[in-house]
C-alpha positions as a Markdown table, in Angstrom:
| # | Residue | x | y | z |
|---|---|---|---|---|
| 1 | Met | 0.0 | 0.0 | 0.0 |
| 2 | Lys | 2.9 | 2.4 | 0.8 |
| 3 | Lys | 4.4 | 1.8 | -2.6 |
| 4 | His | 1.0 | 2.5 | -4.3 |
| 5 | Asn | 0.7 | 5.8 | -2.4 |
| 6 | Gly | 4.2 | 6.7 | -3.4 |
| 7 | Leu | 3.4 | 6.1 | -7.1 |
| 8 | Ile | 0.3 | 8.3 | -6.9 |
| 9 | Lys | 2.3 | 11.0 | -5.2 |
| 10 | Lys | 4.9 | 10.8 | -8.0 |
| 11 | Glu | 2.2 | 10.9 | -10.7 |
| 12 | Glu | 0.8 | 14.0 | -9.1 |
| 13 | Glu | 4.2 | 15.7 | -8.9 |
| 14 | Ile | 4.8 | 15.0 | -12.6 |
| 15 | Leu | 1.3 | 16.3 | -13.6 |
| 16 | Leu | 1.8 | 19.5 | -11.5 |
| 17 | Ser | 5.2 | 20.0 | -13.2 |
| 18 | Ala | 3.6 | 19.5 | -16.6 |
| 19 | Cys | 1.0 | 22.1 | -15.7 |
| 20 | Glu | 3.9 | 24.4 | -14.8 |
| 21 | Asn | 2.6 | 24.5 | -11.2 |
| 22 | Asp | -0.8 | 26.0 | -12.4 |
| 23 | Lys | -3.1 | 24.6 | -9.7 |
| 24 | Asn | -6.2 | 25.4 | -11.8 |
| 25 | Gln | -5.0 | 23.3 | -14.7 |
| 26 | Phe | -3.8 | 20.5 | -12.3 |
| 27 | Asn | -7.3 | 20.4 | -10.7 |
| 28 | Leu | -9.1 | 20.4 | -14.0 |
| 29 | Ile | -7.1 | 17.4 | -15.2 |
| 30 | Gln | -7.6 | 15.6 | -11.9 |
| 31 | Asp | -11.3 | 16.2 | -12.2 |
| 32 | Leu | -11.4 | 15.0 | -15.8 |
| 33 | Leu | -9.5 | 11.8 | -14.8 |
| 34 | Lys | -12.0 | 11.2 | -12.0 |
| 35 | Leu | -14.9 | 11.6 | -14.4 |
| 36 | Glu | -13.4 | 9.1 | -16.8 |
| 37 | Lys | -12.7 | 6.7 | -14.0 |
| 38 | Ser | -16.2 | 6.9 | -12.6 |
| 39 | Lys | -17.7 | 6.2 | -16.0 |
| 40 | Thr | -15.2 | 3.3 | -16.6 |
| 41 | Ile | -16.1 | 1.7 | -13.2 |
| 42 | Met | -19.8 | 1.9 | -14.1 |
| 43 | Met | -18.9 | 0.2 | -17.4 |
| 44 | Lys | -20.8 | 2.8 | -19.3 |
| 45 | Arg | -19.1 | 5.7 | -21.0 |
| 46 | Arg | -22.3 | 7.1 | -22.2 |
| 47 | Gly | -22.5 | 10.7 | -21.0 |
| 48 | Leu | -18.7 | 11.0 | -20.5 |
| 49 | Met | -18.3 | 13.6 | -23.3 |
| 50 | Glu | -21.2 | 15.7 | -21.9 |
| 51 | Asp | -19.7 | 15.5 | -18.4 |
| 52 | Ile | -16.3 | 16.6 | -19.8 |
| 53 | Glu | -17.9 | 19.5 | -21.7 |
| 54 | Asn | -19.7 | 20.6 | -18.5 |
| 55 | Arg | -16.5 | 20.5 | -16.5 |
| 56 | Tyr | -14.7 | 22.6 | -19.2 |
| 57 | Lys | -17.5 | 25.1 | -19.1 |
| 58 | Gln | -17.2 | 25.4 | -15.3 |
| 59 | Phe | -13.4 | 25.9 | -15.6 |
| 60 | Ile | -13.7 | 28.6 | -18.3 |
| 61 | Ser | -16.4 | 30.5 | -16.4 |
| 62 | Ala | -14.5 | 30.4 | -13.1 |
């Protein structure tokens, strides 16, 4: 479990670096990944594009 947490921490560090430490972009990408994961777990991707579009609209209007 400790190794898994270390990998997640490393992935987050790489993502934050790729976002040039822009927390807004980092959070947007994290949210989009969570959306995709929730749809994948439910084994239905229907509605994924709509959810992604809605999240982008929230990001842009913030």
